[in-house]
C-alpha positions in Angstrom: 0.0 0.0 0.0 1.2 3.5 -0.7 0.5 6.3 1.7 -0.9 8.6 -1.0 -3.3 5.9 -2.3 -4.5 4.8 1.1 -4.3 8.2 3.0 -7.9 8.2 4.0 -7.7 4.6 5.3 -4.7 5.5 7.4 -6.3 8.7 8.7 -9.4 6.8 9.7 -7.2 4.2 11.4 -5.4 6.9 13.3 -8.7 8.4 14.3 -10.0 5.1 15.6 -6.8 4.6 17.6 -7.5 7.8 19.4 -11.1 6.9 20.2 -11.2 3.2 20.7 -7.9 1.8 21.6 -7.0 3.3 25.0 -3.5 1.7 25.4 -2.5 3.0 22.0 -4.0 6.4 22.6 -2.1 6.7 25.8 1.2 5.8 24.1 0.5 8.4 21.3 -0.2 11.0 23.9 3.1 10.2 25.6 4.9 10.9 22.3 3.0 14.3 22.1 4.2 15.1 25.6 7.7 14.0 24.9 7.6 11.2 27.4 8.0 8.5 24.8 10.1 8.3 21.6 8.4 7.6 18.2 10.8 4.7 17.7 9.7 3.1 21.0 6.1 3.1 19.7 7.2 1.6 16.3 8.6 -1.4 18.3 5.7 -1.7 20.7 4.0 -5.1 20.4 0.5 -3.8 21.4 0.6 -1.1 18.8 1.9 -3.4 16.1 -0.7 -6.1 16.8 -3.5 -3.5 16.6 -2.2 -2.2 13.3 -1.9 -5.7 11.8 -5.5 -6.5 13.1 -6.9 -3.3 11.6 -5.0 -3.3 8.3 -5.0 -7.1 7.7 -1.3 -7.1 6.9 2.0 -6.0 8.4 2.5 -2.3 7.6 5.9 -1.0 6.7 7.8 1.3 9.1 7.0 4.2 6.8 3.3 3.4 7.0 3.4 3.1 10.8 5.1 6.5 11.0 2.4 8.1 8.8 -0.3 6.6 11.0 1.3 7.9 14.2 1.9 11.4 12.6 -1.8 11.5 11.6 -2.8 10.5 15.1 -0.6 13.1 16.7 -2.2 15.8 14.5 -5.6 14.8 15.9 -4.6 15.1 19.6 
């Protein structure tokens, strides 16, 4: 998947992360506050499992970063 082609899907996923997945939302908020590093979240097993579940495949590191950035913009 390319980011440009699936931008809406990723933005919707980021939005659902903020609303529905409390552990992930908390981790994203920690990045916003500077308490957590982006790379820590990229390696987080809960975050990666939820992404795989929502997307139906293993996203690339670039896709993960775009999802996180979109989520950060919504906080």
